[in-house]
C-alpha positions in Angstrom: 81.4 220.2 84.8 80.4 217.4 87.0 82.6 214.7 85.1 85.9 216.3 85.7 85.0 217.7 89.1 87.2 216.1 92.1 85.6 213.8 94.6 87.2 215.7 97.3 84.7 218.5 96.5 81.7 216.4 97.6 83.3 213.8 99.9 82.6 214.4 103.8 86.0 215.0 105.1 85.7 215.0 108.8 85.0 211.0 108.6 83.8 208.9 111.7 85.2 205.6 111.9 84.9 202.8 114.2 87.4 199.8 115.4 86.3 196.2 114.4 85.7 195.7 118.4 82.9 197.8 118.9 79.9 196.1 119.9 76.9 195.8 117.5 74.4 197.9 119.7 77.2 200.8 120.0 77.5 200.7 116.1 74.1 200.8 115.8 73.6 203.6 118.5 76.3 205.5 116.4 74.5 205.2 113.1 71.2 205.9 114.2 72.7 209.0 116.4 74.4 210.6 113.5 72.3 209.5 110.9 74.6 207.7 109.0 74.1 204.7 106.2 77.9 203.5 106.5 81.1 203.9 108.5 84.4 202.9 107.7 86.0 200.4 109.9 89.6 201.1 110.8 92.6 199.2 112.6 95.0 200.5 115.5 96.9 202.0 113.3 94.1 204.1 111.3 94.3 201.8 107.9 90.9 200.9 106.8 89.9 197.6 107.0 85.9 197.3 106.4 83.0 199.2 105.9 80.0 198.9 108.1 76.7 199.4 106.7 73.5 199.9 108.3 72.3 196.8 106.3 75.2 194.7 107.9 73.3 195.4 111.1 69.9 194.4 110.0 70.8 190.8 109.9 70.3 190.4 113.6 66.5 190.8 113.3 65.7 189.3 110.1 64.5 185.9 109.0 67.6 183.5 108.0 66.7 182.0 104.6 67.1 178.4 105.0 69.1 176.6 102.3 66.9 175.7 99.0 66.7 171.7 98.9 64.9 169.5 95.8 63.9 166.1 96.1 64.8 164.5 92.8 63.8 161.0 94.1 62.7 159.7 97.5 65.8 159.5 99.6 67.7 162.0 97.1 68.0 165.6 97.6 69.5 168.2 96.0 70.9 171.6 98.1 71.6 174.4 95.7 75.5 175.2 96.9 74.9 179.0 96.9 72.2 178.8 99.3 74.1 176.8 101.6 76.8 179.5 101.8 74.5 182.6 101.9 72.7 180.7 104.8 76.2 180.1 106.6 77.0 184.0 106.2 73.6 185.0 107.4 73.8 182.7 110.4 77.4 184.1 111.1 75.9 187.5 111.2 72.9 186.7 113.4 75.3 185.2 115.7 78.0 188.0 115.8 78.7 190.3 118.4 81.2 192.7 117.0 81.5 195.2 114.1 84.7 192.7 112.8 81.7 190.1 112.4 79.3 191.8 110.1 81.4 194.5 108.4 82.2 194.1 104.4 85.8 193.2 104.2 85.8 193.5 100.4 84.0 197.0 99.4 84.4 199.6 96.7 86.7 202.6 97.5 88.5 205.4 95.3 91.5 207.6 95.9 91.3 211.5 96.4 92.2 211.8 92.8 88.9 210.4 91.5 86.3 212.4 89.7 82.7 212.7 90.7 81.8 210.7 87.6 84.0 207.9 88.7 82.2 207.6 92.0 78.7 207.9 90.4 79.7 205.2 88.2 81.4 202.9 90.7 78.1 203.1 92.9 75.9 202.9 89.7 77.6 199.7 88.4 78.1 198.0 91.6 74.9 198.9 93.4 76.8 200.7 96.4 75.6 203.4 98.4 78.7 204.7 100.2 82.3 204.7 98.7 85.2 205.6 101.1 88.1 208.0 99.8 91.3 206.2 100.8 94.8 207.6 100.4 98.3 205.2 101.6 95.2 203.0 103.1 93.7 205.8 105.4 90.1 207.1 105.2 90.5 210.7 103.8 86.9 211.1 102.9 83.7 209.0 102.5 81.2 209.8 99.4 77.3 208.9 100.0 75.0 209.0 97.0 73.0 211.9 98.6 76.2 213.7 98.2 76.5 213.5 94.7 72.8 214.1 94.3 72.9 217.4 96.2 76.2 218.7 94.1 74.1 218.0 90.8 71.1 219.8 92.7 73.4 222.7 93.0 75.3 222.6 89.8 72.3 222.5 87.0 
């Protein structure tokens, strides 16, 4: 039954990771060569500190979204605060040169005791495509949406 099946049955166990000081071209080469959509980022002790997603690399080629500003009266402009923050984040990523500059520092993760239902629910609720499986702050696996779909296809 998929709801109680441990995530360890579908996760990739031989996880490829990268360091935060990996250059963006090297990171892009790795993702493209391996066909990965995301790779956990680990520090020198092997502790997971981030998640690099293929979409994090796209910002260097994307158009920046300028902050949204409204003119209320001549000489009185109002800029939406959220748009300034988004612009600042995009600008920082566009000017970056290492994985540490663009990786997600806050990302969803589960422990090895999670079930497929736990991971599928997390992916659906938070619109994420990859979830690292972490034990004692070290990556022991990673689950992609495709892993769950393949599992469901073989069990139904």
